[in-house]
C-alpha positions as CSV (number, residue, x, y, z in Angstrom):
1,X,113.7,201.7,-70.0
2,X,117.1,201.6,-68.8
3,X,118.3,201.2,-65.3
4,X,118.2,204.1,-62.9
5,X,121.0,203.9,-60.2
6,X,121.0,200.2,-60.2
7,X,117.2,199.9,-59.9
8,X,114.7,198.8,-62.5
9,X,111.4,200.7,-62.9
10,X,108.2,198.6,-62.4
11,X,104.7,199.1,-63.8
12,X,103.4,201.4,-60.9
13,X,106.3,203.8,-61.4
14,X,108.2,202.8,-58.2
15,X,112.0,201.5,-58.5
16,X,112.5,197.7,-58.1
17,X,115.4,196.6,-55.8
18,X,118.5,195.2,-57.3
19,X,119.5,191.7,-56.2
20,X,122.2,193.3,-53.7
21,X,119.5,195.6,-52.2
22,X,117.3,192.5,-51.7
23,X,119.8,190.6,-50.0
24,X,120.7,193.6,-47.6
25,X,116.9,194.0,-46.9
26,X,116.5,190.3,-46.2
27,X,119.6,190.3,-43.9
28,X,118.0,193.2,-42.1
29,X,114.7,191.6,-41.7
30,X,116.3,188.5,-40.2
31,X,118.3,190.6,-37.7
32,X,115.3,192.8,-36.8
33,X,113.3,189.7,-36.0
34,X,116.4,188.1,-33.9
35,X,116.6,191.4,-31.8
36,X,112.9,191.5,-31.1
37,X,112.1,194.6,-33.3
38,X,108.9,195.1,-35.4
39,X,110.7,195.6,-38.7
40,X,113.9,196.6,-40.3
41,X,112.9,200.2,-40.2
42,X,113.5,200.1,-36.4
43,X,117.0,199.3,-36.9
44,X,117.7,203.0,-37.1
45,X,116.8,203.5,-33.4
46,X,119.0,200.5,-32.2
47,X,121.8,202.7,-31.0
48,X,125.2,201.7,-30.0
49,X,126.2,201.5,-26.3
50,X,129.8,202.8,-26.9
51,X,132.2,203.6,-29.5
52,X,135.9,202.6,-30.0
53,X,138.6,204.5,-31.9
54,X,140.3,201.8,-34.0
55,X,142.3,204.1,-35.7
56,X,144.9,204.2,-33.2
57,X,144.6,202.2,-29.9
58,X,146.5,201.5,-26.7
59,X,149.9,199.9,-26.6
60,X,151.8,198.6,-23.7
61,X,154.7,201.1,-24.1
62,X,152.2,203.8,-23.0
63,X,152.0,202.4,-19.5
64,X,149.2,201.2,-17.3
65,X,146.1,203.0,-18.6
66,X,143.6,204.6,-16.0
67,X,140.4,203.5,-17.7
68,X,139.0,201.0,-20.3
69,X,141.2,200.9,-23.5
70,X,141.1,199.0,-26.8
71,X,143.8,197.6,-28.8
72,X,144.6,194.8,-31.7
73,X,146.7,192.0,-31.6
74,X,147.4,188.4,-32.6
75,X,147.1,185.4,-30.1
76,X,150.4,183.7,-29.5
77,X,149.4,181.3,-26.6
78,X,146.1,179.9,-25.0
79,X,146.4,177.8,-22.0
80,X,143.7,176.1,-19.7
81,X,144.5,175.7,-16.1
82,X,142.2,173.5,-14.0
83,X,142.1,173.4,-10.1
84,X,140.2,171.2,-7.6
85,X,136.4,170.9,-8.5
86,X,135.2,172.9,-11.4
87,X,137.5,175.9,-11.1
88,X,139.5,176.7,-14.0
89,X,141.3,179.7,-15.6
90,X,142.0,180.3,-19.3
91,X,145.1,182.5,-20.1
92,X,145.6,184.0,-23.6
93,X,148.7,185.8,-24.5
94,X,148.1,188.5,-27.3
95,X,151.0,190.1,-29.2
96,X,149.6,193.8,-29.5
97,X,150.0,195.1,-33.1
98,X,152.4,197.8,-33.6
99,X,156.1,198.5,-34.5
100,X,157.3,198.3,-30.8
101,X,155.4,194.9,-30.1
102,X,154.5,194.2,-26.5
103,X,152.7,191.2,-24.9
104,X,149.4,191.3,-22.8
105,X,147.4,188.6,-21.2
106,X,143.7,188.0,-21.2
107,X,142.3,186.1,-18.3
108,X,138.9,184.2,-18.1
109,X,137.8,182.5,-14.9
110,X,135.7,179.3,-14.9
111,X,135.0,179.4,-18.8
112,X,137.0,176.6,-20.1
113,X,135.3,176.7,-23.7
114,X,137.2,180.2,-24.1
115,X,140.5,178.1,-24.6
116,X,139.1,176.9,-27.9
117,X,137.9,180.3,-28.8
118,X,141.4,181.7,-29.2
119,X,143.6,179.6,-31.5
120,X,147.1,180.5,-32.0
121,X,147.5,183.0,-34.8
122,X,144.0,184.5,-34.4
123,X,143.7,188.3,-34.9
124,X,141.4,189.8,-32.2
125,X,140.3,193.2,-31.2
126,X,140.2,193.7,-27.3
127,X,138.3,196.1,-25.0
128,X,138.9,196.3,-21.3
129,X,140.5,197.4,-18.0
130,X,144.2,196.5,-17.6
131,X,145.9,195.7,-14.2
132,X,149.7,195.0,-14.0
133,X,150.7,191.8,-12.2
134,X,154.4,190.8,-12.1
135,X,155.3,193.2,-14.9
136,X,152.4,191.9,-17.3
137,X,149.2,193.8,-18.1
138,X,146.4,191.5,-17.4
139,X,142.9,192.0,-18.8
140,X,140.2,190.2,-16.9
141,X,137.1,189.1,-18.9
142,X,137.6,191.7,-21.7
143,X,135.4,192.1,-24.6
144,X,136.9,190.6,-27.7
145,X,136.0,190.5,-31.3
146,X,137.5,188.5,-34.1
147,X,139.2,190.7,-36.8
148,X,138.8,189.2,-40.3
149,X,140.7,190.8,-43.3
150,X,138.5,191.2,-46.3
151,X,136.1,193.4,-48.2
152,X,134.4,194.6,-44.9
153,X,137.6,195.4,-43.0
154,X,136.9,199.1,-43.5
155,X,133.6,198.5,-41.3
156,X,135.2,196.9,-38.4
157,X,138.6,198.6,-38.5
158,X,140.5,202.0,-39.0
159,X,137.7,204.1,-37.8
160,X,135.5,205.0,-35.1
161,X,133.6,201.7,-34.7
162,X,130.2,201.4,-32.9
163,X,129.7,198.7,-30.4
164,X,126.1,197.5,-30.3
165,X,124.2,195.5,-27.5
166,X,123.8,191.9,-28.3
167,X,121.6,189.0,-27.9
168,X,122.0,185.2,-28.0
169,X,123.3,184.0,-31.3
170,X,124.1,187.4,-32.7
171,X,127.7,188.4,-33.0
172,X,129.1,192.0,-33.0
173,X,130.4,191.8,-36.5
174,X,126.9,190.7,-38.0
175,X,125.1,193.5,-36.3
176,X,127.5,196.1,-37.4
177,X,127.7,194.8,-41.0
178,X,123.9,194.5,-41.4
179,X,123.2,198.0,-39.9
180,X,126.1,199.5,-41.9
181,X,124.8,198.3,-45.3
182,X,121.1,198.6,-44.5
183,X,121.3,202.2,-43.2
184,X,123.6,203.3,-45.9
185,X,121.1,202.1,-48.5
186,X,117.7,202.6,-46.8
187,X,117.9,205.5,-44.2
188,X,114.3,205.9,-43.0
189,X,112.6,209.2,-42.8
190,X,112.4,210.3,-39.0
191,X,109.7,212.5,-37.6
192,X,111.2,215.2,-35.6
193,X,109.5,215.7,-32.2
194,X,110.9,219.2,-31.5
195,X,112.1,221.9,-34.1
196,X,115.7,222.0,-34.5
197,X,117.9,224.6,-32.8
198,X,121.0,226.5,-34.1
199,X,124.3,224.4,-33.2
200,X,122.3,221.3,-32.2
201,X,121.7,218.3,-34.6
202,X,118.3,217.0,-35.1
203,X,117.3,213.4,-34.0
204,X,117.8,212.1,-37.4
205,X,121.4,213.6,-37.8
206,X,122.3,212.4,-34.1
207,X,121.3,208.9,-35.0
208,X,123.3,208.8,-38.2
209,X,126.1,210.1,-36.5
210,X,125.9,207.4,-33.9
211,X,125.7,204.8,-36.5
212,X,128.3,206.4,-38.7
213,X,130.8,208.5,-36.6
214,X,133.6,210.3,-37.7
215,X,135.1,211.2,-34.5
216,X,134.5,210.7,-30.7
217,X,133.7,214.3,-30.5
218,X,130.8,214.1,-33.0
219,X,129.5,211.0,-31.0
220,X,129.6,213.1,-27.7
221,X,127.5,215.9,-29.5
222,X,125.0,213.6,-30.9
223,X,124.5,212.1,-27.4
224,X,124.0,215.4,-25.7
225,X,121.5,216.5,-28.3
226,X,119.5,213.2,-27.7
227,X,119.7,213.9,-24.0
228,X,118.5,217.4,-24.5
229,X,115.5,216.4,-26.5
230,X,114.7,213.7,-24.0
231,X,114.9,216.2,-21.3
232,X,112.5,218.6,-23.2
233,X,110.0,215.7,-23.7
234,X,109.8,215.0,-19.9
235,X,109.2,218.6,-19.2
236,X,106.7,218.8,-21.9
237,X,104.9,215.8,-20.7
238,X,104.8,217.1,-17.2
239,X,103.4,220.3,-18.1
240,X,100.6,218.7,-20.2
241,X,99.6,216.4,-17.2
242,X,99.6,219.4,-14.8
243,X,97.5,221.4,-17.1
244,X,95.1,218.4,-17.5
245,X,94.8,217.9,-13.7
246,X,94.2,221.7,-13.1
247,X,91.5,221.6,-15.8
248,X,89.7,218.8,-14.2
249,X,90.0,220.3,-10.6
250,X,88.7,223.7,-11.8
251,X,85.8,222.3,-14.0
252,X,84.5,219.7,-11.8
253,X,85.4,220.3,-8.1
254,X,81.9,219.1,-6.8
255,X,82.5,215.5,-8.5
256,X,85.5,214.7,-6.2
257,X,83.7,216.1,-3.0
258,X,80.5,214.0,-3.8
259,X,82.6,210.8,-4.1
260,X,84.7,211.3,-0.9
261,X,82.5,213.1,1.6
262,X,79.9,210.1,1.7
263,X,82.7,207.6,2.1
264,X,84.2,209.7,5.1
265,X,81.0,210.0,7.0
266,X,80.5,206.2,6.5
267,X,83.6,205.3,7.6
268,X,83.5,207.4,10.8
269,X,80.2,205.4,11.8
270,X,82.4,202.5,11.9
271,X,80.2,199.9,9.9
272,X,82.9,197.7,9.0
273,X,86.7,196.9,9.8
274,X,87.6,198.2,6.4
275,X,85.7,201.6,7.1
276,X,87.0,201.6,10.8
277,X,90.5,201.5,9.6
278,X,90.0,204.3,7.0
279,X,88.4,206.4,9.8
280,X,91.4,205.8,12.0
281,X,93.7,206.8,9.4
282,X,92.1,210.2,9.3
283,X,93.2,210.8,13.1
284,X,96.2,213.0,13.3
285,X,99.5,211.3,14.4
286,X,98.3,207.8,13.7
287,X,100.6,205.9,11.5
288,X,100.0,202.7,9.4
289,X,101.9,200.7,11.6
290,X,99.8,201.3,14.7
291,X,96.6,200.4,12.5
292,X,98.3,197.2,11.5
293,X,99.0,196.1,14.9
294,X,95.4,197.0,16.1
295,X,94.0,195.2,13.2
296,X,96.3,192.2,13.0
297,X,93.4,189.8,12.8
298,X,91.9,191.3,9.7
299,X,93.4,189.8,6.5
300,X,93.4,193.3,4.8
301,X,93.8,196.8,6.1
302,X,93.0,199.7,3.9
303,X,94.9,202.8,5.0
304,X,95.4,206.3,3.8
305,X,97.5,209.3,4.9
306,X,95.6,211.6,7.1
307,X,96.1,214.7,5.0
308,X,94.9,213.2,1.7
309,X,91.1,213.1,2.2
310,X,90.7,216.5,3.8
311,X,92.8,218.0,1.0
312,X,90.7,216.3,-1.7
313,X,87.5,217.6,0.0
314,X,88.6,221.3,0.1
315,X,89.3,220.8,-3.7
316,X,93.1,221.4,-3.5
317,X,95.5,219.3,-5.4
318,X,97.2,216.6,-3.3
319,X,101.0,216.8,-3.0
320,X,103.4,214.0,-2.2
321,X,104.1,210.7,-3.8
322,X,101.9,208.6,-1.6
323,X,98.3,209.6,-2.0
324,X,96.8,206.2,-1.0
325,X,98.3,202.9,0.0
326,X,97.1,199.3,0.4
327,X,98.7,197.4,3.4
328,X,98.2,193.7,3.0
329,X,98.7,192.1,6.4
330,X,99.5,188.4,6.5
331,X,100.0,186.6,9.8
332,X,102.0,183.4,9.6
333,X,102.7,181.3,12.5
334,X,106.5,180.4,13.3
335,X,108.1,178.5,16.1
336,X,109.2,181.9,17.6
337,X,106.1,183.8,17.2
338,X,104.3,185.6,14.3
339,X,105.7,187.9,11.5
340,X,104.0,190.5,9.4
341,X,104.7,191.3,5.8
342,X,103.4,194.6,4.7
343,X,103.4,195.5,1.0
344,X,102.5,199.0,0.2
345,X,101.7,200.3,-3.4
346,X,100.7,203.7,-4.6
347,X,97.2,203.9,-6.0
348,X,96.0,206.1,-8.9
349,X,92.8,208.3,-8.9
350,X,90.8,205.4,-10.6
351,X,91.7,202.9,-7.7
352,X,90.7,205.4,-5.2
353,X,87.4,205.7,-6.9
354,X,87.0,202.0,-7.1
355,X,87.9,201.5,-3.4
356,X,85.3,204.1,-2.2
357,X,82.6,202.6,-4.4
358,X,83.5,199.1,-3.0
359,X,83.0,200.2,0.5
């Protein structure tokens, strides 16, 4: 049998990968492991943090830009200036590419190794915010990327280029190159969470646009569609949780009352400092700070908002973020007196039940 699209059929009917595809897959597996992903299939969800339009770019003749800009140029000078102590400054002069020319300066403070990273004649792509000092546009600590001419020039230049988050030992060119080749060849099948709407791209389409953008407008549309999907997911999750809580409250109201009422009656009898503090908490207009001052000798004070327990007993759904809190009181002797450190943490329903049974 002959080859089909560069692949060779194997015994079980699948198509074997060509040597070039094997090389691409191995590079993707290595990159996924370096980025902490479970596999190369997760690379489709490794979205860029921003995009640069390298078809044009900023030029000094356009004046001082208001925000961050990107441009390309050639290094003409690199100088290391050392001051007293370990302080230093690296100045890199870059001739901006274009017919009109133009010189800008890149500045890096207390990074002496950057002087060796910009040899004369090196071509770089720069992204940063400019300031005008003594008639020269200065970019302090900009993001830079080496521009290499070759067969992959179309991936890194002359298009809207995605810029990915990096980790130690991984360069921007490597991440962009591996993702470009792998996702072009092995784009995974994504499961759509919500049905598509007219005029709004699906998740698969939005991810593909972010990896292979045609224009900055397409990027903005893709980002908004993902934000819309995330908002729908949050609203759907809240609806499900509220429905589940309402079902539990309606179907088993006696369960909650049976757990809470004995604990309240025991607490009011004052059998232990823990129960006494909880009973004091049920008194109106009594805050946690007053309880802490009264029970400073205790190592642990268990307090609850006064409105929570009666609300649960009545079978209503509690409102507010703080249903129950643990206040750990630590007394430390200092030359000028004692200081208290209180750490409060919200407890879930399971933790409440555990605390009730412990008393």
